[in-house]
N, C-alpha and C positions, 0 to 999 in steps of 0.2 A: 339574239339580243344583241340588238342598238348601240348600247353602250358597253359593250364586252370591249377590254382591254387590259390586256394582259404582258407586263413589260419583264423581258427577260433579267434575270440579276445577273450582272456580271460586273464584278467589283473585284481591283486585288488587294487582298484583304493583309498583305504583310505591311500595303503603304498607310491602308483606313487604321490600322492596329498594331502597332510595331511593338507591342508587349506578347502579343499570340505566337506560338512556336511557329518555324519556317514551313512546318507543313501546310498552312494555311495560304500559301501562295499557289492559289488556284481559283478558276474562275467558277461559280455557283449561278445554276439556273432551274427554274423551277420548271420541271417537265412532266407533267400529267395528261393523261386522255382529256380530250377537250369537252366530254359531256360531263365530266366531273368538277370541272374548273367555272364555277356560274359566278355570275357578277350581278342577276338581279333579284329582287324580292323574290319568293313563291308564294303565292295568293290563291286560295281556291282552285289549284291543281294547273296554274298559269304562271309563268315566270315573268314578271311586270316590271316597268322602269319606272324611276322615280325625276324628278325635274333636275336633279344633281347629283353628283357622286362623291365618296369620299375614297381616301386611298389607303390601302391595306400595304402595312409596310415591313418586310424583314428586318425584325430586330436585333439579327445580327450583323447588317451590312447600313441599312438606314436606306435600302433602297425601294423604289414602290416595283409591286411585283403584281399588283392590279388596281382599279379601279370600281367599287361596289356601290349599288343603287342607294343613296340615300333619302332611306324612306321616313317619313312622317307622319303624323297623326292622321291623315285621309289615309294611307295605309294602311296604318295598324286598325283603324275604323272597321275598313273594306275586309282584313284577315278575320278580326272579330266576327263581323257577317256572317263569312264564309264558314266559318267556324261553329257556331252557331245552327245554321242552314244545315252543315252536315252533319251534326250531333242526332239528330233524328232520327235518319236513316241509319247514320253508325252506331247508335245503341241498340237498334236493333239486329245488328249481325250476332248470330250463335258466336258461344263463347270459341267455339271451334274454329268457326271461319277468323274471328282475329286472330286466334293465334297460327294459324296458317300464312297469314299476311306477313304478322309479325317473324316467323321463321323465314320467309323469303327476304325478307330486309336483312334480316341477322346474316344467311347464305349470301349476300351481296354486300356486305360489308368484308367479310371473310374473302369474295373473288377480286375484291377494289384493295385489298388492304395494305399495299406497296404504295398505289397513289393515295390514299386517306392520309397513309405518313406523312407522305413529301408532304401535303397540305398543311398539316400539321407543324412541319419541320418549318420550312419556309414562312409561318406567318404568327408561329409561337415561340419559336427558338429550340424546340428540343432536339435533342441527340434523336440521331433515326431510329435507335433503338429503342429509346422511351417512347417514341411517335407509333412505333409500330406495337408496343407493347400496351399503349394508350386504346388502339385500333381494338386488339383482341381481348380489351376490358369493356370499351364501347360496345360491342358484339356480343359480349357475355351478357349483361344486362338485354336486351332483345331475345337472346335463347332462353333465358331464364321467364321473363313477364311472359314469352310466346306460351312456357310452359303453365304457370302461374295464371294464365287469365282463365284456364278452364278448371281452376280450382278455386273459386270466388263461390264461398257457399253461405248459406242462410241460418238459419236456428228455429227449430221448433221447439217453444219455450210453455214447460208444464203449466198447465194452468189450473187457477185453484176450484173452480166451478167444473163440473161435470157437462156442462151444453156450451163451453168454450173452447177455442182452440186459440193459440198464439203464433202468430208465427214473425220474422226478422227477414226482411229481404234487403239484399245489397243492391244497390242501382249506383249509377256513374253518376258525379253532380253537375256532369256537363263541361262548357269551355272550359280549359285551363290555359291560363297564359304560364308561360315559361321563360325564365327570364335566368341566364347563363354567363359564368364568366370563362375568361380569355384562358386560365391555366389549363383546363382540361375542356377544349372545346369542340369534341366528340362525344369524350363520355357523359360527362354533366347532362348533355341533351339526352343521350338514349337513356340515361338512368331513371329520367323524370319521364319522358316520353313514352318509353316503354313500355312504364307500368300504367300511365295516362289512359293509352291505346288501349290495352288489355283489359282494363276497366271497362272501357266503352265512351271514355273520354275523348274528345276534341284537343288539339291544340294551338296556340299560337307562340312561336318561338321568337324571341328578341336578344339573338344572341352580340355578345363582346364587340364592340367594336374593334376593338384589334384583331380579330380571328373570325371574320364571319363565316371566311373560305369552306371550314370545316360544316360548318352548320349547312349551306346551300348545297353540298357535295349530299350529304345524309338527306336533304328534300329530293334530289335526284335519283338516289338508290329507293327512298319511298315509292318514290312514282312509279320506278321501274316494277319494286314489288307488288305492285298492284294498288296500295294503300288509297283510297277513294279521294278525289278530290275535296279539298275544305278540311279532312280529317288533320293536315301537317302543313303547317302554312309556317313560315318565316321571315321576318320584316326585319333587314337588317339597318342599320343607320351609325350614324358619325356621334360622336362624344356630344356634339353640339344637340344634338335631336334627341339624345337617349334622354331627359327629361321630359320631355312634352309624350315621346311613344311611351314611356315608361306610365304616364297618368293616365294616357287613354285605356293601355293595360290593366290596372288595379284598378281604375274607376268605371268603368262601362258596366252597364248592369248586367249585359248578356254574358260577359265571365264571371262564374260562380267560383274559380279556384286560382289562387296565382301558387308557383312555387319558385325560389329565388335561392341561388348561391352567390354569397359576396361577403361586401362586408357588413357587420353589426351598426352601422350609422347609415347605409341605405337599405339596411332591411328596414331599420324603423320607419324611414321614411313611406318606404312602400308597405306598409302596416298601416300607416296614419292613412293613407290614400285608399288601401280598403276597407277602413272599418265603416264608411258610412255605406256602403250595400253588404257591409257582416261578410264579406267574402271567406272563405276556406284559405287558409294559407300554410304552408310549408317554408320553414327557414332555416338555411345552413349557411351559417354565420362566421366571424371569424373567429379565431384559435390562438390560443398561447400556450400550445403544448409544450409539459414540461418532461425530459427524458431523466429519470431517476436510476443510479448506478450505487445500491448497496455494497457493504462491504464483502458481504456472501457470494454476489456476481460472480458468474462465469466473465473475465474480462473479454477475452476474446470475441466470443456470443456480444457483449454490450459492443464492441467496436464495430462487430459487423450491423446490428442493429443502429447503432450511430447513423454510420456510411449513409445505409438504407434510407432511414427518416431524416435525415437532414438534405442531404444532396440530391436526394431524387428530383427531377425540373428544377436545379439551381434553386432548392430550395424555396421555390414557390409553388406549396402546396397548403392546402388549410389544416392538414394533420401532420405538416413539418414538424419535427423538437425545435423548440424558439429559445431553451434555456435548459443546461445541462446541470441536475446537483449530483454531486458525486461526492462521497463519503471518505474523510480524512486517510482510511487504512488503504483505500483502493485508488487513490484519487492521481498521481503521479504516473501510477504502473499505466493505467488508462489512457492519462496522457499521451504518454511517450506512441505507445502501442497506436493510437489515433492517428496522432501525428504520421507516423509512419504511414500508415494505410492513407492519409490522404497523397503523401508524396507518392504513394505507388498505381494509387487505383483513378486520381482525378487530373484528365485531361481537358483542357480548354478549347474551344473552337468553334468553328459551325458545324451547327447540326446535319449536315451530309458530310460533315468529314469523317471515313470511316475511323474509329477508334474516338473521337469525342465521346465525353462524359458531362462535361458540365458547358451548356449553351449559352447566350447570354442574357440576360434579367429581359423583362419583356418591352422595356423602353427606358431613357436614361434616368426619368423622376425615380423608378426603382431601383437602380444604382446609386444615385445621391442618395437615396434614403438609406442603403446600407452603406455607404460611406459615413454619412452622419452618425451613427449608432457606433461606426468603429471609432470615431474620432469622440465621443462622447466618454466610452470607454476607456481610452485611452487617459485622456485626458482626466480622469477618476484612479488611476492607478491598474487598469489593466494592461497585460504584458500579450503582445502579438507574436504568437508562435509559428503560424502560417498564416503566409499569404498579407492581405489586411490592405492592399492597393486597388484601386480600380485603373482600369484599362481605358481605352478610347472607345468612343459609342457606349452601351449598355452592358460590357463585358466587367464583370469583378471578379477579383481573384476569389477563391474558396479561403475565408479565414477560420482559423483557432483561436482564440482568445483566452488566456488565463489568467486569475487575479480577479475574476470576475466578481463584483458584489450586488445585493440587491436594489442598490439607487442609481444603477446604470439604465439608461433610457433600454438597451437590449434583454434586459431581462422584466422590463415594464411593457412592454409593446411588440407586436409582433413584427417578423422583422420581412419575412417574404422574400428570402435571400439567402446565399450560403454564407451565412454568417452562425458560428458555433461556438458562445461563451460559454464556458465553464465556472462555476460554483463549488468552492471546494465547503466542505459543511460536516458537521457531527451530526448525529442519529437525530436531534432536537429539531435544528433546522429543514432537514426533511419533511420529517412529519408535520412540521407547521404550515409546510403549502400545500399538505392536501385537499383538503378543504376549502379550496380559492379556486379550484379549478372547474373549467365548464366542457371542453370540448374533447379533448383527447389527452391521452398522459400514458407514458410508458417507462416500465421498470423492470429494472433486472434484478434478479435475489436466487438463489437456491434455497433461501431457506423457505420450507410449506407451509409453517403457520406465518411467518411474517408476510410471505405472496396473498394469503387469503385473506388475511387481516388487511394491507393494505388497500386491496383490488376493491374489497366492502365498501373502504370509508371513503374512496373519489367518488365527488360528485363531479361527474363525467357521462359523455356519451359514448366513448370508444375507449379502452382500456387494451393496451399492449403489453403482456406478461413476458418477457424474454425473447419478445418479437418487435422486430421495427415497420414489419407493414402489415398493414390490416384488412384495408377494403377487397372486398370480393361481394357479386352481386349475391349469395347467398346471407350476407350479413349485414343488421340493420346498419345505417349509418345517421349520424344525427348530433346535437349536442343538446347541453342543459341551459337555463337559465339563459343568458344573452348571446348565447351562443348559438341560438336557434330554437325550431319549432316541428315537431312532428318527427316521423324518420322514413326515410328513403331504403330501397333495395330490401331486400328478403321477403317473407311472406307478409310482410305488412307492410310495405314499399305499397303496393299495391292499394292497400285499405285507405292511403292519403286521396285517394281520387274516387274514395264511393261513399255513400253516405246510408243510413239505417232506415228503412220503413217498416214501421211496426203496425201490422196485422193484427185486429182482433175480430174474431169468428162468433158472433155470441145467435142463442137460439137452436142450436144446434142438440138434438136428440141424442141424449147420452147413449 
């Protein structure tokens, strides 16, 4: 690895972040086994260097932890060509053979879960317990799709004529470009790549510029598992080169499918790029999830759900609750218990520190966005009940706002941070918001008839009823309208990488 450069993160955090706990007075270093700490691109089964490198930073300290090959359009094109060549042999593998290889990949993720979690914590900022949870989640997709690989069935269609047989055959679409976000740098890859490889497709992965190390570690383990050269490729690049690399991955005629998780604005750009060659697309885009607490709710359960849905990964997930609508009869009780839970359960710190539940935001721009939303809400009459302050770097205090109204920015735009704005409302305002939703909605009620009415009325892809955590490989994941196209996970996720061939056999003897 000619450009291999890994720096120990040794930073006296009490000096850098005076607002953080005294427990932060220690040094932190990324210490993982050498084979998993890769810094080059992975193309056609080889580790490849680029002409330049870009830094990967620990968002908790701002310190550089690695320098990674800054791949460009040329490397992206090489990866597409390699994937196209490999596709013609990979699709010939039997479903069982692909299943066995995916299972080996799953086993290796579980074997190296500690080191893989450390990579997530240092490049993404998650607390170590959350990072370990993500690795288990990542591996679960490989396990699930290793099993689904053997259950890709076609259909025999009843024919209107006695001398015909009608068959529907499912076949892999081909090379798939996979563009993933930084907030789940491992799981968003395995959810897409697991389905693609199970279907018989090959992939080129473009990881987020903030978190390429997890993607490259997955490539190393894919190679160890015996995934053939060219089947799984990774092209890391800097923010500056992302548009040109993305253009190759979305316009090259050898690419048959794109799968993207990220903002709605970026998704629209990618769809336009893919339109000229009419590529199949899966889009998991922005969300603005409400969390509705009806008067009939179990308040204790609603508080547990609010903590889980809002503060996981410091509020940086596409299914995080973004606005909390609480009916008047239960509003004060809910706020009181929620504030106590925040005091008792949330601890800011470096993700490697035991006991940390809230790490940094991914960068200073993310923290500035939260500060702007808090300032706007306070200027319009909201009251800060907990937190509200930005600490040094990209750390932000978990914040609870009361007296929030629908004209505030925090109720109109996705936050992607640890801000929990609560709107007091009567029955009518709660119901008026239901059909304006596209991705996810959580609501709490013990009224069975109300539960069914609301759940059926929601125009969303995911609904959490008395539950704050939704994602699992067995269930579909995806939005509607401008929050996305297609479904990932579950038995339907593999269909995103398949096309149906209709075959009509005529002239047969009845």
